[in-house]
N, CA, C and O atoms as a GROMACS GRO file, in nm:
protein
  628
    1MET      N    1   0.082  -0.124  -0.006
    1MET     CA    2   0.023   0.001  -0.003
    1MET      C    3   0.092   0.121   0.000
    1MET      O    4   0.182   0.142   0.081
    2GLU      N    5   0.056   0.203  -0.083
    2GLU     CA    6   0.123   0.337  -0.090
    2GLU      C    7   0.033   0.457  -0.072
    2GLU      O    8  -0.062   0.466  -0.150
    3ILE      N    9   0.053   0.572   0.040
    3ILE     CA   10  -0.004   0.720   0.047
    3ILE      C   11   0.038   0.805  -0.045
    3ILE      O   12   0.148   0.849  -0.014
    4THR      N   13  -0.017   0.863  -0.180
    4THR     CA   14   0.046   0.932  -0.249
    4THR      C   15  -0.040   1.059  -0.245
    4THR      O   16  -0.148   1.061  -0.186
    5GLN      N   17   0.023   1.188  -0.324
    5GLN     CA   18  -0.056   1.282  -0.354
    5GLN      C   19  -0.188   1.257  -0.482
    5GLN      O   20  -0.182   1.181  -0.578
    6TYR      N   21  -0.268   1.322  -0.456
    6TYR     CA   22  -0.392   1.312  -0.561
    6TYR      C   23  -0.348   1.351  -0.704
    6TYR      O   24  -0.304   1.463  -0.730
    7ARG      N   25  -0.361   1.252  -0.794
    7ARG     CA   26  -0.325   1.330  -0.922
    7ARG      C   27  -0.482   1.292  -1.007
    7ARG      O   28  -0.567   1.209  -0.976
    8ASP      N   29  -0.478   1.387  -1.124
    8ASP     CA   30  -0.590   1.354  -1.204
    8ASP      C   31  -0.643   1.216  -1.242
    8ASP      O   32  -0.758   1.174  -1.246
    9GLU      N   33  -0.513   1.150  -1.272
    9GLU     CA   34  -0.554   1.001  -1.312
    9GLU      C   35  -0.629   0.904  -1.211
    9GLU      O   36  -0.680   0.799  -1.249
   10PHE      N   37  -0.630   0.947  -1.080
   10PHE     CA   38  -0.719   0.908  -0.990
   10PHE      C   39  -0.870   0.922  -0.943
   10PHE      O   40  -0.934   0.865  -0.855
   11LYS      N   41  -0.903   1.025  -1.042
   11LYS     CA   42  -1.031   1.118  -1.019
   11LYS      C   43  -1.166   1.035  -1.025
   11LYS      O   44  -1.270   1.049  -0.960
   12THR      N   45  -1.130   0.938  -1.128
   12THR     CA   46  -1.276   0.868  -1.123
   12THR      C   47  -1.285   0.769  -1.009
   12THR      O   48  -1.384   0.765  -0.936
   13GLU      N   49  -1.163   0.674  -0.990
   13GLU     CA   50  -1.179   0.575  -0.853
   13GLU      C   51  -1.213   0.691  -0.749
   13GLU      O   52  -1.330   0.685  -0.711
   14VAL      N   53  -1.144   0.787  -0.700
   14VAL     CA   54  -1.192   0.869  -0.561
   14VAL      C   55  -1.301   0.891  -0.580
   14VAL      O   56  -1.372   0.857  -0.486
   15ILE      N   57  -1.377   0.957  -0.703
   15ILE     CA   58  -1.530   0.983  -0.684
   15ILE      C   59  -1.615   0.839  -0.662
   15ILE      O   60  -1.707   0.823  -0.581
   16GLU      N   61  -1.577   0.767  -0.727
   16GLU     CA   62  -1.640   0.632  -0.717
   16GLU      C   63  -1.650   0.554  -0.552
   16GLU      O   64  -1.743   0.503  -0.490
   17LEU      N   65  -1.532   0.574  -0.528
   17LEU     CA   66  -1.524   0.529  -0.373
   17LEU      C   67  -1.573   0.620  -0.274
   17LEU      O   68  -1.651   0.572  -0.193
   18ILE      N   69  -1.546   0.732  -0.265
   18ILE     CA   70  -1.651   0.836  -0.196
   18ILE      C   71  -1.792   0.835  -0.176
   18ILE      O   72  -1.854   0.855  -0.072
   19LEU      N   73  -1.842   0.803  -0.308
   19LEU     CA   74  -1.986   0.804  -0.337
   19LEU      C   75  -2.028   0.670  -0.283
   19LEU      O   76  -2.110   0.675  -0.191
   20ASP      N   77  -1.990   0.561  -0.319
   20ASP     CA   78  -2.027   0.445  -0.301
   20ASP      C   79  -2.027   0.441  -0.121
   20ASP      O   80  -2.126   0.398  -0.063
   21ILE      N   81  -1.906   0.491  -0.044
   21ILE     CA   82  -1.945   0.496   0.075
   21ILE      C   83  -2.026   0.591   0.138
   21ILE      O   84  -2.057   0.551   0.250
   22GLN      N   85  -2.062   0.679   0.116
   22GLN     CA   86  -2.137   0.749   0.108
   22GLN      C   87  -2.295   0.714   0.130
   22GLN      O   88  -2.371   0.724   0.226
   23ASN      N   89  -2.310   0.669   0.002
   23ASN     CA   90  -2.440   0.669  -0.026
   23ASN      C   91  -2.507   0.536  -0.017
   23ASN      O   92  -2.626   0.527   0.013
   24ASN      N   93  -2.430   0.429  -0.043
   24ASN     CA   94  -2.445   0.277  -0.037
   24ASN      C   95  -2.416   0.222   0.128
   24ASN      O   96  -2.505   0.182   0.204
   25GLU      N   97  -2.307   0.229   0.153
   25GLU     CA   98  -2.263   0.229   0.302
   25GLU      C   99  -2.332   0.296   0.405
   25GLU      O  100  -2.421   0.239   0.468
   26ALA      N  101  -2.288   0.445   0.432
   26ALA     CA  102  -2.347   0.492   0.512
   26ALA      C  103  -2.486   0.565   0.487
   26ALA      O  104  -2.536   0.633   0.576
   27LYS      N  105  -2.541   0.550   0.377
   27LYS     CA  106  -2.666   0.601   0.333
   27LYS      C  107  -2.686   0.735   0.391
   27LYS      O  108  -2.755   0.757   0.491
   28VAL      N  109  -2.620   0.826   0.322
   28VAL     CA  110  -2.600   0.974   0.360
   28VAL      C  111  -2.691   1.031   0.237
   28VAL      O  112  -2.731   1.146   0.254
   29ASN      N  113  -2.725   0.974   0.129
   29ASN     CA  114  -2.732   1.028   0.026
   29ASN      C  115  -2.677   1.171  -0.025
   29ASN      O  116  -2.749   1.270  -0.042
   30MET      N  117  -2.557   1.166  -0.044
   30MET     CA  118  -2.485   1.261  -0.085
   30MET      C  119  -2.465   1.281  -0.226
   30MET      O  120  -2.373   1.212  -0.270
   31PRO      N  121  -2.521   1.354  -0.308
   31PRO     CA  122  -2.509   1.310  -0.458
   31PRO      C  123  -2.324   1.423  -0.497
   31PRO      O  124  -2.264   1.508  -0.431
   32ILE      N  125  -2.305   1.373  -0.604
   32ILE     CA  126  -2.182   1.470  -0.646
   32ILE      C  127  -2.197   1.587  -0.686
   32ILE      O  128  -2.101   1.656  -0.720
   33GLU      N  129  -2.346   1.636  -0.689
   33GLU     CA  130  -2.371   1.776  -0.698
   33GLU      C  131  -2.360   1.885  -0.569
   33GLU      O  132  -2.349   2.007  -0.571
   34CYS      N  133  -2.368   1.788  -0.454
   34CYS     CA  134  -2.341   1.871  -0.352
   34CYS      C  135  -2.184   1.867  -0.278
   34CYS      O  136  -2.145   1.884  -0.162
   35GLN      N  137  -2.119   1.836  -0.402
   35GLN     CA  138  -1.978   1.814  -0.335
   35GLN      C  139  -1.886   1.850  -0.464
   35GLN      O  140  -1.829   1.760  -0.526
   36PRO      N  141  -1.874   1.994  -0.503
   36PRO     CA  142  -1.806   2.014  -0.617
   36PRO      C  143  -1.672   2.026  -0.609
   36PRO      O  144  -1.612   2.016  -0.716
   37ASP      N  145  -1.592   2.048  -0.480
   37ASP     CA  146  -1.455   1.993  -0.452
   37ASP      C  147  -1.428   1.882  -0.500
   37ASP      O  148  -1.310   1.886  -0.533
   38LEU      N  149  -1.485   1.749  -0.529
   38LEU     CA  150  -1.437   1.641  -0.602
   38LEU      C  151  -1.444   1.659  -0.758
   38LEU      O  152  -1.372   1.592  -0.831
   39LEU      N  153  -1.531   1.748  -0.804
   39LEU     CA  154  -1.482   1.754  -0.962
   39LEU      C  155  -1.365   1.864  -0.982
   39LEU      O  156  -1.325   1.894  -1.095
   40GLY      N  157  -1.315   1.921  -0.866
   40GLY     CA  158  -1.177   2.006  -0.909
   40GLY      C  159  -1.080   1.999  -0.769
   40GLY      O  160  -1.035   2.095  -0.706
   41ILE      N  161  -1.065   1.855  -0.742
   41ILE     CA  162  -0.932   1.853  -0.611
   41ILE      C  163  -0.824   1.935  -0.615
   41ILE      O  164  -0.776   1.998  -0.520
   42THR      N  165  -0.788   1.932  -0.724
   42THR     CA  166  -0.650   1.997  -0.749
   42THR      C  167  -0.665   2.149  -0.711
   42THR      O  168  -0.580   2.208  -0.645
   43ASP      N  169  -0.771   2.203  -0.754
   43ASP     CA  170  -0.807   2.359  -0.715
   43ASP      C  171  -0.855   2.389  -0.578
   43ASP      O  172  -0.818   2.488  -0.517
   44ALA      N  173  -0.943   2.298  -0.530
   44ALA     CA  174  -1.011   2.286  -0.402
   44ALA      C  175  -0.918   2.272  -0.291
   44ALA      O  176  -0.944   2.339  -0.191
   45TYR      N  177  -0.839   2.215  -0.289
   45TYR     CA  178  -0.722   2.147  -0.211
   45TYR      C  179  -0.586   2.181  -0.211
   45TYR      O  180  -0.515   2.230  -0.123
   46ILE      N  181  -0.555   2.136  -0.355
   46ILE     CA  182  -0.387   2.144  -0.354
   46ILE      C  183  -0.355   2.276  -0.378
   46ILE      O  184  -0.269   2.327  -0.306
   47ASN      N  185  -0.404   2.338  -0.459
   47ASN     CA  186  -0.369   2.501  -0.500
   47ASN      C  187  -0.405   2.603  -0.393
   47ASN      O  188  -0.367   2.720  -0.399
   48ARG      N  189  -0.474   2.557  -0.304
   48ARG     CA  190  -0.537   2.633  -0.204
   48ARG      C  191  -0.450   2.631  -0.067
   48ARG      O  192  -0.490   2.700   0.027
   49GLY      N  193  -0.336   2.556  -0.053
   49GLY     CA  194  -0.248   2.538   0.062
   49GLY      C  195  -0.295   2.414   0.166
   49GLY      O  196  -0.269   2.405   0.286
   50GLY      N  197  -0.377   2.319   0.078
   50GLY     CA  198  -0.414   2.218   0.143
   50GLY      C  199  -0.362   2.093   0.073
   50GLY      O  200  -0.250   2.112   0.026
   51ASP      N  201  -0.400   1.998   0.058
   51ASP     CA  202  -0.358   1.858   0.020
   51ASP      C  203  -0.464   1.756  -0.009
   51ASP      O  204  -0.574   1.782   0.039
   52PHE      N  205  -0.454   1.660  -0.070
   52PHE     CA  206  -0.531   1.567  -0.079
   52PHE      C  207  -0.485   1.434  -0.121
   52PHE      O  208  -0.443   1.419  -0.236
   53TRP      N  209  -0.490   1.324  -0.030
   53TRP     CA  210  -0.396   1.220  -0.046
   53TRP      C  211  -0.495   1.079  -0.071
   53TRP      O  212  -0.602   1.065  -0.012
   54VAL      N  213  -0.443   0.983  -0.162
   54VAL     CA  214  -0.477   0.886  -0.212
   54VAL      C  215  -0.410   0.768  -0.140
   54VAL      O  216  -0.289   0.786  -0.125
   55ALA      N  217  -0.464   0.640  -0.086
   55ALA     CA  218  -0.402   0.526  -0.082
   55ALA      C  219  -0.449   0.427  -0.199
   55ALA      O  220  -0.560   0.403  -0.246
   56ILE      N  221  -0.311   0.374  -0.229
   56ILE     CA  222  -0.323   0.302  -0.359
   56ILE      C  223  -0.287   0.128  -0.302
   56ILE      O  224  -0.193   0.091  -0.230
   57ALA      N  225  -0.392   0.050  -0.359
   57ALA     CA  226  -0.322  -0.080  -0.307
   57ALA      C  227  -0.341  -0.166  -0.430
   57ALA      O  228  -0.426  -0.122  -0.507
   58ASP      N  229  -0.281  -0.281  -0.466
   58ASP     CA  230  -0.306  -0.324  -0.608
   58ASP      C  231  -0.360  -0.300  -0.708
   58ASP      O  232  -0.439  -0.365  -0.775
   59GLY      N  233  -0.284  -0.134  -0.728
   59GLY     CA  234  -0.310  -0.068  -0.834
   59GLY      C  235  -0.462   0.014  -0.861
   59GLY      O  236  -0.516   0.056  -0.964
   60HIS      N  237  -0.501   0.015  -0.721
   60HIS     CA  238  -0.632   0.098  -0.686
   60HIS      C  239  -0.628   0.192  -0.581
   60HIS      O  240  -0.545   0.194  -0.491
   61VAL      N  241  -0.735   0.281  -0.601
   61VAL     CA  242  -0.765   0.351  -0.497
   61VAL      C  243  -0.833   0.309  -0.381
   61VAL      O  244  -0.955   0.312  -0.395
   62VAL      N  245  -0.783   0.262  -0.248
   62VAL     CA  246  -0.863   0.203  -0.131
   62VAL      C  247  -0.883   0.313  -0.038
   62VAL      O  248  -0.954   0.289   0.059
   63GLY      N  249  -0.834   0.428  -0.050
   63GLY     CA  250  -0.870   0.519   0.051
   63GLY      C  251  -0.832   0.625   0.030
   63GLY      O  252  -0.729   0.633  -0.036
   64THR      N  253  -0.905   0.767   0.080
   64THR     CA  254  -0.895   0.910   0.068
   64THR      C  255  -0.873   0.994   0.176
   64THR      O  256  -0.910   0.949   0.284
   65LEU      N  257  -0.825   1.101   0.176
   65LEU     CA  258  -0.801   1.197   0.285
   65LEU      C  259  -0.751   1.323   0.229
   65LEU      O  260  -0.660   1.334   0.146
   66ALA      N  261  -0.825   1.426   0.286
   66ALA     CA  262  -0.793   1.603   0.233
   66ALA      C  263  -0.760   1.663   0.345
   66ALA      O  264  -0.794   1.616   0.454
   67LEU      N  265  -0.691   1.774   0.333
   67LEU     CA  266  -0.701   1.878   0.420
   67LEU      C  267  -0.725   2.032   0.342
   67LEU      O  268  -0.641   2.080   0.266
   68MET      N  269  -0.825   2.084   0.369
   68MET     CA  270  -0.846   2.219   0.319
   68MET      C  271  -0.796   2.320   0.387
   68MET      O  272  -0.788   2.300   0.508
   69ARG      N  273  -0.752   2.444   0.341
   69ARG     CA  274  -0.708   2.538   0.424
   69ARG      C  275  -0.819   2.628   0.441
   69ARG      O  276  -0.906   2.631   0.355
   70ILE      N  277  -0.825   2.695   0.536
   70ILE     CA  278  -0.917   2.792   0.557
   70ILE      C  279  -0.838   2.934   0.588
   70ILE      O  280  -0.880   3.032   0.528
   71ASP      N  281  -0.738   2.950   0.671
   71ASP     CA  282  -0.655   3.026   0.670
   71ASP      C  283  -0.538   3.010   0.712
   71ASP      O  284  -0.509   2.894   0.680
   72ASP      N  285  -0.440   3.062   0.774
   72ASP     CA  286  -0.273   3.038   0.802
   72ASP      C  287  -0.293   2.932   0.936
   72ASP      O  288  -0.213   2.839   0.950
   73GLN      N  289  -0.372   2.948   1.003
   73GLN     CA  290  -0.381   2.843   1.135
   73GLN      C  291  -0.503   2.738   1.129
   73GLN      O  292  -0.502   2.641   1.205
   74TRP      N  293  -0.611   2.759   1.036
   74TRP     CA  294  -0.698   2.664   1.050
   74TRP      C  295  -0.727   2.579   0.931
   74TRP      O  296  -0.708   2.628   0.820
   75ALA      N  297  -0.770   2.456   0.943
   75ALA     CA  298  -0.770   2.361   0.828
   75ALA      C  299  -0.892   2.279   0.872
   75ALA      O  300  -0.942   2.270   0.984
   76VAL      N  301  -0.931   2.220   0.754
   76VAL     CA  302  -1.035   2.137   0.760
   76VAL      C  303  -1.034   1.994   0.720
   76VAL      O  304  -1.059   1.981   0.601
   77LEU      N  305  -1.010   1.876   0.788
   77LEU     CA  306  -0.992   1.760   0.757
   77LEU      C  307  -1.140   1.696   0.685
   77LEU      O  308  -1.248   1.681   0.742
   78LYS      N  309  -1.107   1.666   0.541
   78LYS     CA  310  -1.230   1.633   0.446
   78LYS      C  311  -1.181   1.503   0.397
   78LYS      O  312  -1.067   1.458   0.404
   79LYS      N  313  -1.327   1.433   0.327
   79LYS     CA  314  -1.315   1.323   0.267
   79LYS      C  315  -1.225   1.201   0.261
   79LYS      O  316  -1.167   1.147   0.166
   80PHE      N  317  -1.234   1.167   0.417
   80PHE     CA  318  -1.149   1.065   0.491
   80PHE      C  319  -1.249   0.933   0.459
   80PHE      O  320  -1.352   0.920   0.526
   81PHE      N  321  -1.223   0.864   0.384
   81PHE     CA  322  -1.304   0.746   0.337
   81PHE      C  323  -1.181   0.616   0.340
   81PHE      O  324  -1.063   0.644   0.322
   82VAL      N  325  -1.217   0.500   0.362
   82VAL     CA  326  -1.091   0.373   0.342
   82VAL      C  327  -1.235   0.267   0.301
   82VAL      O  328  -1.342   0.259   0.361
   83ARG      N  329  -1.191   0.200   0.188
   83ARG     CA  330  -1.270   0.070   0.154
   83ARG      C  331  -1.281   0.001   0.246
   83ARG      O  332  -1.184  -0.014   0.321
   84SER      N  333  -1.422  -0.073   0.276
   84SER     CA  334  -1.447  -0.148   0.369
   84SER      C  335  -1.330  -0.281   0.392
   84SER      O  336  -1.300  -0.320   0.505
   85ASP      N  337  -1.280  -0.332   0.288
   85ASP     CA  338  -1.185  -0.439   0.295
   85ASP      C  339  -1.051  -0.384   0.346
   85ASP      O  340  -0.963  -0.466   0.373
   86TYR      N  341  -1.032  -0.277   0.357
   86TYR     CA  342  -0.901  -0.256   0.386
   86TYR      C  343  -0.871  -0.155   0.506
   86TYR      O  344  -0.766  -0.099   0.534
   87ARG      N  345  -1.016  -0.148   0.581
   87ARG     CA  346  -1.018  -0.084   0.702
   87ARG      C  347  -0.911  -0.132   0.832
   87ARG      O  348  -0.848  -0.061   0.911
   88SER      N  349  -0.919  -0.289   0.819
   88SER     CA  350  -0.839  -0.350   0.932
   88SER      C  351  -0.699  -0.339   0.906
   88SER      O  352  -0.620  -0.381   0.991
   89ARG      N  353  -0.649  -0.280   0.780
   89ARG     CA  354  -0.489  -0.298   0.732
   89ARG      C  355  -0.430  -0.122   0.778
   89ARG      O  356  -0.351  -0.058   0.708
   90LYS      N  357  -0.478  -0.081   0.879
   90LYS     CA  358  -0.429   0.034   0.882
   90LYS      C  359  -0.441   0.162   0.786
   90LYS      O  360  -0.391   0.269   0.819
   91VAL      N  361  -0.502   0.147   0.678
   91VAL     CA  362  -0.471   0.207   0.576
   91VAL      C  363  -0.526   0.350   0.618
   91VAL      O  364  -0.473   0.438   0.551
   92GLY      N  365  -0.624   0.401   0.718
   92GLY     CA  366  -0.707   0.502   0.734
   92GLY      C  367  -0.592   0.570   0.845
   92GLY      O  368  -0.584   0.692   0.853
   93LEU      N  369  -0.502   0.479   0.932
   93LEU     CA  370  -0.420   0.555   1.035
   93LEU      C  371  -0.259   0.605   0.932
   93LEU      O  372  -0.183   0.698   0.957
   94ALA      N  373  -0.252   0.501   0.815
   94ALA     CA  374  -0.147   0.611   0.744
   94ALA      C  375  -0.156   0.723   0.676
   94ALA      O  376  -0.071   0.810   0.661
   95LEU      N  377  -0.313   0.715   0.617
   95LEU     CA  378  -0.347   0.879   0.600
   95LEU      C  379  -0.348   0.959   0.665
   95LEU      O  380  -0.309   1.069   0.627
   96TYR      N  381  -0.394   0.938   0.796
   96TYR     CA  382  -0.406   1.029   0.875
   96TYR      C  383  -0.252   1.083   0.954
   96TYR      O  384  -0.240   1.190   1.015
   97MET      N  385  -0.165   1.001   0.938
   97MET     CA  386  -0.042   1.005   0.989
   97MET      C  387   0.012   1.119   0.907
   97MET      O  388   0.066   1.219   0.955
   98ARG      N  389  -0.013   1.092   0.744
   98ARG     CA  390   0.040   1.202   0.671
   98ARG      C  391  -0.011   1.315   0.670
   98ARG      O  392   0.052   1.412   0.627
   99LEU      N  393  -0.163   1.329   0.729
   99LEU     CA  394  -0.215   1.463   0.696
   99LEU      C  395  -0.161   1.545   0.818
   99LEU      O  396  -0.137   1.665   0.811
  100LEU      N  397  -0.140   1.456   0.950
  100LEU     CA  398  -0.070   1.533   1.052
  100LEU      C  399   0.051   1.597   1.049
  100LEU      O  400   0.086   1.704   1.099
  101GLU      N  401   0.129   1.493   0.961
  101GLU     CA  402   0.265   1.559   0.912
  101GLU      C  403   0.261   1.706   0.832
  101GLU      O  404   0.321   1.811   0.856
  102PHE      N  405   0.181   1.676   0.746
  102PHE     CA  406   0.150   1.802   0.655
  102PHE      C  407   0.105   1.894   0.736
  102PHE      O  408   0.185   1.987   0.745
  103ALA      N  409  -0.001   1.906   0.807
  103ALA     CA  410  -0.030   2.014   0.876
  103ALA      C  411   0.052   2.084   0.960
  103ALA      O  412   0.066   2.207   0.955
  104ARG      N  413   0.127   1.988   1.062
  104ARG     CA  414   0.248   2.070   1.123
  104ARG      C  415   0.355   2.126   1.074
  104ARG      O  416   0.437   2.196   1.133
  105THR      N  417   0.354   2.077   0.902
  105THR     CA  418   0.494   2.154   0.852
  105THR      C  419   0.433   2.281   0.785
  105THR      O  420   0.513   2.371   0.758
  106MET      N  421   0.304   2.300   0.755
  106MET     CA  422   0.221   2.405   0.715
  106MET      C  423   0.199   2.494   0.817
  106MET      O  424   0.158   2.608   0.791
  107GLY      N  425   0.221   2.458   0.930
  107GLY     CA  426   0.190   2.569   1.074
  107GLY      C  427   0.042   2.573   1.103
  107GLY      O  428  -0.008   2.653   1.181
  108TYR      N  429  -0.022   2.483   1.036
  108TYR     CA  430  -0.156   2.510   1.102
  108TYR      C  431  -0.170   2.470   1.259
  108TYR      O  432  -0.098   2.380   1.299
  109ARG      N  433  -0.246   2.523   1.334
  109ARG     CA  434  -0.275   2.513   1.468
  109ARG      C  435  -0.399   2.430   1.513
  109ARG      O  436  -0.408   2.378   1.624
  110HIS      N  437  -0.492   2.423   1.419
  110HIS     CA  438  -0.613   2.372   1.457
  110HIS      C  439  -0.657   2.298   1.304
  110HIS      O  440  -0.607   2.320   1.194
  111ILE      N  441  -0.760   2.212   1.338
  111ILE     CA  442  -0.809   2.106   1.225
  111ILE      C  443  -0.941   2.089   1.278
  111ILE      O  444  -0.946   2.054   1.395
  112ILE      N  445  -1.063   2.109   1.212
  112ILE     CA  446  -1.189   2.112   1.242
  112ILE      C  447  -1.244   1.984   1.137
  112ILE      O  448  -1.165   1.953   1.047
  113LEU      N  449  -1.354   1.919   1.145
  113LEU     CA  450  -1.424   1.811   1.070
  113LEU      C  451  -1.561   1.821   1.097
  113LEU      O  452  -1.612   1.867   1.199
  114ASP      N  453  -1.620   1.774   0.995
  114ASP     CA  454  -1.784   1.742   1.017
  114ASP      C  455  -1.788   1.607   0.974
  114ASP      O  456  -1.707   1.577   0.887
  115THR      N  457  -1.867   1.514   1.019
  115THR     CA  458  -1.891   1.381   0.985
  115THR      C  459  -2.035   1.365   1.021
  115THR      O  460  -2.096   1.432   1.104
  116PRO      N  461  -2.084   1.257   0.939
  116PRO     CA  462  -2.234   1.242   0.946
  116PRO      C  463  -2.240   1.193   1.072
  116PRO      O  464  -2.138   1.152   1.128
  117SER      N  465  -2.348   1.192   1.125
  117SER     CA  466  -2.400   1.181   1.285
  117SER      C  467  -2.405   1.033   1.301
  117SER      O  468  -2.376   0.978   1.407
  118VAL      N  469  -2.457   0.946   1.150
  118VAL     CA  470  -2.465   0.794   1.172
  118VAL      C  471  -2.310   0.766   1.173
  118VAL      O  472  -2.283   0.668   1.243
  119ALA      N  473  -2.223   0.815   1.124
  119ALA     CA  474  -2.079   0.715   1.139
  119ALA      C  475  -2.017   0.712   1.282
  119ALA      O  476  -1.932   0.793   1.317
  120LYS      N  477  -2.062   0.619   1.359
  120LYS     CA  478  -2.040   0.600   1.492
  120LYS      C  479  -1.875   0.567   1.475
  120LYS      O  480  -1.796   0.639   1.536
  121LYS      N  481  -1.834   0.476   1.407
  121LYS     CA  482  -1.689   0.417   1.416
  121LYS      C  483  -1.580   0.557   1.406
  121LYS      O  484  -1.485   0.581   1.480
  122ALA      N  485  -1.634   0.641   1.283
  122ALA     CA  486  -1.541   0.751   1.228
  122ALA      C  487  -1.552   0.846   1.382
  122ALA      O  488  -1.456   0.916   1.412
  123HIS      N  489  -1.655   0.842   1.460
  123HIS     CA  490  -1.650   0.917   1.568
  123HIS      C  491  -1.575   0.890   1.675
  123HIS      O  492  -1.534   0.974   1.756
  124SER      N  493  -1.547   0.731   1.680
  124SER     CA  494  -1.455   0.665   1.766
  124SER      C  495  -1.322   0.680   1.736
  124SER      O  496  -1.242   0.672   1.828
  125PHE      N  497  -1.275   0.704   1.599
  125PHE     CA  498  -1.142   0.708   1.554
  125PHE      C  499  -1.102   0.839   1.572
  125PHE      O  500  -0.986   0.865   1.604
  126TYR      N  501  -1.207   0.950   1.550
  126TYR     CA  502  -1.172   1.102   1.583
  126TYR      C  503  -1.115   1.130   1.738
  126TYR      O  504  -1.015   1.195   1.767
  127GLU      N  505  -1.200   1.066   1.822
  127GLU     CA  506  -1.188   1.076   1.952
  127GLU      C  507  -1.076   1.037   2.020
  127GLU      O  508  -1.016   1.093   2.112
  128ARG      N  509  -1.050   0.908   1.949
  128ARG     CA  510  -0.919   0.821   1.995
  128ARG      C  511  -0.812   0.921   1.936
  128ARG      O  512  -0.721   0.950   2.014
  129ALA      N  513  -0.809   0.977   1.815
  129ALA     CA  514  -0.699   1.066   1.757
  129ALA      C  515  -0.673   1.193   1.832
  129ALA      O  516  -0.569   1.256   1.813
  130GLY      N  517  -0.770   1.234   1.922
  130GLY     CA  518  -0.740   1.350   1.984
  130GLY      C  519  -0.846   1.447   1.967
  130GLY      O  520  -0.844   1.543   2.044
  131PHE      N  521  -0.939   1.440   1.880
  131PHE     CA  522  -1.030   1.537   1.857
  131PHE      C  523  -1.125   1.531   1.940
  131PHE      O  524  -1.175   1.426   1.980
  132ARG      N  525  -1.162   1.662   1.979
  132ARG     CA  526  -1.285   1.682   2.087
  132ARG      C  527  -1.442   1.756   1.993
  132ARG      O  528  -1.433   1.852   1.916
  133ARG      N  529  -1.536   1.704   2.017
  133ARG     CA  530  -1.663   1.700   1.966
  133ARG      C  531  -1.697   1.879   2.014
  133ARG      O  532  -1.690   1.933   2.125
  134ILE      N  533  -1.730   1.927   1.896
  134ILE     CA  534  -1.789   2.102   1.929
  134ILE      C  535  -1.928   2.087   1.898
  134ILE      O  536  -1.968   2.004   1.817
  135GLU      N  537  -2.016   2.180   1.973
  135GLU     CA  538  -2.134   2.228   1.900
  135GLU      C  539  -2.124   2.314   1.773
  135GLU      O  540  -2.012   2.360   1.751
  136LYS      N  541  -2.200   2.336   1.706
  136LYS     CA  542  -2.226   2.425   1.590
  136LYS      C  543  -2.205   2.549   1.628
  136LYS      O  544  -2.151   2.619   1.543
  137THR      N  545  -2.233   2.602   1.739
  137THR     CA  546  -2.232   2.748   1.803
  137THR      C  547  -2.084   2.748   1.828
  137THR      O  548  -2.035   2.861   1.833
  138GLU      N  549  -2.016   2.664   1.842
  138GLU     CA  550  -1.853   2.659   1.868
  138GLU      C  551  -1.773   2.670   1.763
  138GLU      O  552  -1.655   2.697   1.786
  139LEU      N  553  -1.817   2.653   1.628
  139LEU     CA  554  -1.742   2.617   1.531
  139LEU      C  555  -1.665   2.796   1.485
  139LEU      O  556  -1.725   2.894   1.440
  140PRO      N  557  -1.519   2.783   1.519
  140PRO     CA  558  -1.449   2.884   1.508
  140PRO      C  559  -1.444   2.949   1.410
  140PRO      O  560  -1.447   3.071   1.422
  141VAL      N  561  -1.434   2.891   1.286
  141VAL     CA  562  -1.445   2.932   1.121
  141VAL      C  563  -1.554   2.865   1.058
  141VAL      O  564  -1.587   2.750   1.084
  142GLN      N  565  -1.614   2.948   0.965
  142GLN     CA  566  -1.705   2.909   0.887
  142GLN      C  567  -1.664   2.831   0.753
  142GLN      O  568  -1.570   2.880   0.690
  143TYR      N  569  -1.704   2.752   0.719
  143TYR     CA  570  -1.704   2.648   0.577
  143TYR      C  571  -1.826   2.582   0.562
  143TYR      O  572  -1.900   2.540   0.651
  144ASP      N  573  -1.839   2.577   0.448
  144ASP     CA  574  -1.949   2.484   0.410
  144ASP      C  575  -1.916   2.318   0.393
  144ASP      O  576  -1.821   2.260   0.342
  145TYR      N  577  -2.055   2.264   0.469
  145TYR     CA  578  -2.031   2.144   0.461
  145TYR      C  579  -2.166   2.087   0.440
  145TYR      O  580  -2.252   2.111   0.524
  146PRO      N  581  -2.193   2.017   0.342
  146PRO     CA  582  -2.348   1.998   0.320
  146PRO      C  583  -2.425   1.883   0.398
  146PRO      O  584  -2.543   1.882   0.362
  147ASP      N  585  -2.404   1.810   0.467
  147ASP     CA  586  -2.503   1.748   0.575
  147ASP      C  587  -2.503   1.802   0.702
  147ASP      O  588  -2.429   1.790   0.800
  148ARG      N  589  -2.600   1.864   0.677
  148ARG     CA  590  -2.651   1.964   0.820
  148ARG      C  591  -2.676   1.844   0.936
  148ARG      O  592  -2.704   1.896   1.045
  149GLN      N  593  -2.674   1.753   0.938
  149GLN     CA  594  -2.688   1.658   1.049
  149GLN      C  595  -2.564   1.643   1.105
  149GLN      O  596  -2.562   1.634   1.228
  150SER      N  597  -2.437   1.638   1.033
  150SER     CA  598  -2.316   1.626   1.087
  150SER      C  599  -2.278   1.657   1.236
  150SER      O  600  -2.346   1.724   1.313
  151LEU      N  601  -2.165   1.599   1.261
  151LEU     CA  602  -2.136   1.628   1.404
  151LEU      C  603  -1.992   1.692   1.359
  151LEU      O  604  -1.926   1.656   1.263
  152LEU      N  605  -1.953   1.816   1.468
  152LEU     CA  606  -1.848   1.864   1.437
  152LEU      C  607  -1.732   1.812   1.522
  152LEU      O  608  -1.764   1.758   1.628
  153PHE      N  609  -1.582   1.823   1.485
  153PHE     CA  610  -1.497   1.802   1.565
  153PHE      C  611  -1.391   1.910   1.549
  153PHE      O  612  -1.387   1.982   1.449
  154LYS      N  613  -1.296   1.923   1.660
  154LYS     CA  614  -1.190   2.010   1.670
  154LYS      C  615  -1.051   1.966   1.729
  154LYS      O  616  -1.053   1.917   1.842
  155LEU      N  617  -0.942   1.976   1.669
  155LEU     CA  618  -0.796   1.909   1.700
  155LEU      C  619  -0.731   2.045   1.714
  155LEU      O  620  -0.749   2.138   1.636
  156ASP      N  621  -0.640   2.045   1.841
  156ASP     CA  622  -0.552   2.158   1.854
  156ASP      C  623  -0.431   2.092   1.839
  156ASP      O  624  -0.397   1.991   1.901
  157LEU      N  625  -0.362   2.156   1.745
  157LEU     CA  626  -0.202   2.083   1.705
  157LEU      C  627  -0.107   2.136   1.794
  157LEU      O  628   0.011   2.101   1.786
   0.00000   0.00000   0.00000
């Protein structure tokens, strides 16, 4: 398994993986139209001071994770998905460690994220990783997230 920066050659597999997990597994009914960042990953993430990584195994995308820059101190963890048959192989941990390394190198002080309220395993992962749940009224910076039933989390680096 290899963690690498997103390239356009991965676009179709990235979109298929994310939509499959969101809509068939998690049942959050999140169409591509609600996620324009997926149609322009390089512009939405990499060109704005963030990054987007993919996990490649057996020649295919099996995981994704992104960091979206808000300002010099704040970033948003986005698009953290791992194919179900790779979750026990520490793919998510490898992606997350790459994100932390990048965030610290860039000087970010805080990371926030939103995750569907039904994603209980994800909530446990984030809490073990040091994130703490916050209320929408505590959201320190504004950014768009399409699922209004999401839970919000914050990590201080």
